[in-house]
N, C-alpha and C positions, 0 to 999 in steps of 0.2 A: 483493639479493634473498635471500641467506642468513641477512641479519641480520632481513629481515622474517618470514621461514619461522620462525626462532626465536623472535621475539617473538608469532608466531599460536602457536606450541605453546605457549608459555609460559602463554598467556592461555586455555589450552584449547580449542584450534584454534577461535576465535571467529571465525567469518566477518567481522564485521564490522571485526576487526582489519586482516585483508586487504583489504577495501575502502578503509578509512581510509588504510592506509600506501600503497597503490596508486594512490590518487585516482581511483576509480571510480566515486563518488559515494554517496549512501546506498543501501541497500535493492538493491544489485548482486545479489549473491547472496541465494538463496531457501534457507528450511531446507530439507536433504536434498538440496542439490547437491552433486553429485562435483566436486571440486577437483583438478586435476593441476597438478603444477610441471612444467615441460619446458625441459631444456637443449638449446637449438638451438645447435649448433657450427657457426662457419662452416667452408664446405667449397663444393666445386664446387656443390653442390645448394643451398646457403643462403648467400646473401650479405645484409649489413643495412645499413640508410641511416638518415640523421635523419629524424624524423616532420615531417611537413609540418601536420599536425592536419587532413587532409581524409581520411585514412584510415579504410576503414570501421571504426565501433568508436571512433573519437577523440569524446571529449565534448566540447561547448563548456564553455568555463571551468574546464575542469579541465586543458588543455593549455597551454604556453607554448613560444614558439620556442625553438631549441637544443637541443631532446631532453631535457628534462627535465619531469617532471610539477610541477604548480604549488602545491600543499601543503608538501609534504616536499623538493621538489626533487631528485627521484629522477630517477637518470639511466635514458632509454631507448632505443629503438632500434625499427624496424621489419623486418619480413623481405621482401626485396624479392621482388616478384613472389608473396606469399604467398596472393594470392586464388584461383591456381592451387592451393592445397594444401587442395581440397575433400574433406572425410571425410564429409560427410552423416550426421553422427551413428555412423559404422561404425568402432569402435574397430581393426577390424582394418587399415582404410586408415589410419586415424591411427600406428599402430604402425609401418606402412610408411614414412611419412615421417620420421618421427624415431626409429625404434628404442627397441626396450622397455628398453634400459639408460640412455635419456635422459629418460625418462617415470615419475615417482612421484605417486600417489595419496596426497595430502596430508589431504584430507577426502571 
C-alpha cells in the first residue's frame, strides 16, 4: 500500500491512480471525495481473513480467489466482522474504532 500511496502522491494526488492501482473500477472516486489511509493493526479487536468475493463492496470482475486483486495482483484481506464497525459518516466513531494515529487523510 505504501508504494501505491507513493505513486498517488507523485502523480499529483490523482484519485484515478488509486482507483486503478487498487482495482476499484473506473470513476470509483468523485471529485472532492475525502480519502483516508487507515492502518488496521491485528489485535483482539481486529482480525483478518482471506476475502471470499462475497463481502459488501466486492466488485464482480475485479476480484480473484486467493486474496489478490485481479489487475495488479495486489494482496488484500478483509477485517473479520467489519460489518459491526458502523460509523454512519460520524468521524468521531471512526476514530474510536481505529485510533487517530492510524488514520491519515491522503486527499
